[in-house]
C-alpha positions as CSV (number, residue, x, y, z in Angstrom):
1,M,85.3,39.1,-24.8
2,K,85.4,42.7,-24.3
3,Y,81.9,42.8,-22.8
4,L,83.1,40.9,-20.3
5,L,86.1,41.7,-19.6
6,V,83.8,45.4,-18.6
7,I,81.5,43.4,-16.7
8,C,84.4,42.4,-14.3
9,L,85.8,45.9,-14.7
10,L,82.4,47.3,-13.2
11,I,81.5,44.4,-10.4
12,A,85.5,44.3,-9.1
13,G,84.7,48.7,-9.4
14,C,81.8,48.9,-7.7
15,S,82.8,46.3,-4.9
16,A,80.4,47.3,-1.4
17,V,84.1,47.5,0.5
18,K,84.7,50.5,-1.8
19,R,81.3,52.1,-1.1
20,V,81.7,51.8,2.5
21,L,85.4,52.6,2.7
22,K,84.7,56.1,0.5
23,D,81.7,56.9,2.4
24,P,82.8,58.2,6.1
25,A,79.1,58.5,7.7
26,K,79.2,54.4,6.5
27,V,82.7,53.7,7.5
28,E,81.7,55.1,11.3
29,V,78.5,52.7,11.7
30,V,80.7,49.7,10.4
31,G,83.5,50.5,12.6
32,R,81.3,51.3,15.5
33,E,79.5,47.3,15.1
34,W,82.7,45.9,14.4
35,E,83.5,47.5,17.9
36,K,80.8,46.2,20.0
37,K,82.1,42.5,18.9
38,N,85.5,42.8,18.7
39,P,86.7,44.7,21.8
40,C,90.1,45.8,22.3
41,V,91.7,44.1,25.2
42,T,95.3,45.8,24.9
43,D,93.5,48.5,25.5
44,S,92.0,46.8,28.3
45,F,93.8,46.5,32.3
46,I,92.5,44.9,35.2
47,N,93.8,46.4,38.5
48,F,93.7,44.7,42.0
49,V,94.4,46.4,44.9
50,S,95.0,43.8,47.9
51,D,95.3,44.5,51.5
52,T,95.8,42.3,53.8
53,L,96.3,43.1,57.9
54,I,97.4,40.8,60.5
55,K,96.9,41.3,64.7
56,F,98.5,39.8,66.8
57,D,97.3,39.1,70.0
58,T,99.6,37.5,73.1
59,T,98.3,36.6,76.6
60,Y,101.1,35.1,79.2
61,K,99.3,32.2,81.7
62,Y,101.3,32.1,85.0
63,K,100.7,29.1,87.1
64,L,102.7,29.8,90.3
65,D,102.5,27.1,93.1
66,T,104.6,27.1,96.2
67,I,105.7,23.1,97.9
68,N,106.6,23.0,101.7
69,K,108.8,20.2,102.2
70,L,109.8,19.2,105.1
71,D,113.5,17.4,105.6
72,T,114.4,14.5,107.6
73,I,116.3,16.8,109.6
74,N,113.8,19.9,110.3
75,E,114.5,21.6,107.6
76,L,111.6,23.7,105.8
77,K,112.7,23.8,102.2
78,I,110.2,25.9,99.3
79,I,109.8,24.6,96.1
80,K,108.3,27.2,94.0
81,L,106.9,25.9,90.4
82,I,106.4,28.4,87.7
83,D,104.7,27.0,84.7
84,T,104.1,29.1,81.8
85,V,101.4,28.7,79.0
86,F,101.8,31.1,75.7
87,I,98.5,32.0,74.2
88,N,99.1,33.1,70.8
89,K,95.8,34.4,68.8
90,S,96.3,35.8,65.2
91,I,94.2,37.6,63.4
92,R,94.1,38.0,59.4
93,I,92.0,40.1,57.9
94,K,91.8,39.9,53.7
95,D,91.0,43.1,52.2
96,S,91.2,42.5,48.4
97,T,89.3,45.1,46.0
98,K,89.7,44.7,42.3
99,V,89.7,47.9,40.4
100,T,88.1,46.8,36.8
101,K,89.2,49.6,34.0
102,S,86.9,48.4,30.6
103,D,88.3,49.3,26.7
104,L,89.5,52.3,26.5
105,R,88.4,52.8,23.0
106,R,85.0,52.1,23.7
107,L,85.3,54.6,26.6
108,N,86.8,57.5,23.5
109,I,84.2,56.6,21.3
110,A,81.2,57.1,23.9
111,L,83.2,60.5,24.7
112,D,83.0,61.5,21.1
113,S,79.2,61.2,20.9
114,V,78.4,63.1,23.9
115,N,81.2,65.9,22.9
116,H,79.3,65.7,19.4
117,Y,75.9,65.9,20.9
118,K,76.9,69.0,22.9
119,G,78.1,70.3,20.1
120,K,74.9,70.1,18.4
121,T,73.4,71.2,21.7
122,A,74.9,74.3,21.1
123,Y,74.5,75.1,17.8
124,Y,70.7,74.7,18.5
125,K,71.3,76.8,21.6
126,V,72.7,79.4,19.2
127,Q,70.1,78.9,16.4
128,F,67.1,79.4,18.7
129,E,68.8,82.4,20.5
130,E,69.0,83.9,17.0
131,Q,65.3,83.2,16.1
132,T,64.2,84.4,18.9
133,A,65.9,87.9,18.8
134,Q,64.8,88.1,14.8
135,T,60.9,87.1,16.1
136,K,61.5,90.4,19.1
137,E,63.0,92.8,16.1
138,Q,59.7,92.0,13.7
139,K,57.6,92.0,16.4
140,H,58.9,95.6,16.7
141,R,59.4,96.4,13.3
142,G,55.4,95.5,12.6
143,N,54.5,97.4,15.9
144,M,56.2,100.3,13.7
145,W,53.8,99.6,10.5
146,M,51.0,99.6,13.0
147,L,51.7,102.9,14.6
148,K,52.4,104.5,11.1
149,F,49.3,103.4,9.8
150,W,47.1,104.7,12.5
151,L,49.1,108.1,11.8
152,L,48.6,108.1,8.5
153,F,44.6,107.4,9.1
154,L,44.2,110.3,10.8
155,L,46.1,112.5,8.7
156,M,44.0,111.7,6.4
157,I,40.7,112.3,8.4
158,G,42.4,115.9,9.2
159,I,42.8,116.6,6.3
160,F,39.2,115.6,5.0
161,A,37.7,117.7,8.2
162,L,40.0,120.4,7.6
163,Y,38.5,120.1,3.3
164,L,34.8,119.9,5.2
165,W,35.6,123.1,7.4
166,L,37.5,125.2,4.1
167,N,34.4,124.3,2.2
168,K,32.0,125.7,4.2
């Protein structure tokens, strides 16, 4: 009975969920995979911009007619007939634009990734510059040792030559 209780506690204590939640790197990986499958709708918005332009074009068409009529009393009567026709033409131009902004959480995660890699790039750039300066310094120090070596070698030859000259 004790062993069964200990085994149950070990199984419950070693849960995969607890292991993932304890490690921030694993939480990040699981969170990004979950975000790909379940995008956040409340952070997303769609903006519609609509514009309608209406043009009116009106034309008046007149028809004038003059009739001369003679009466029995030899009076001339002039009758003018005016017939007006309205031609109304309207043109509608609809210009609709759909502006969509997707999931802001996903954009923020992408921005975090970009900033992370920018930071790493800056870090490696500083390291590279330090190593370059260190390499130049070591090369200069190596050149100084070569100079010291040749000076010591010439000094030894000079002492040997002096020794030979004094022993003659």
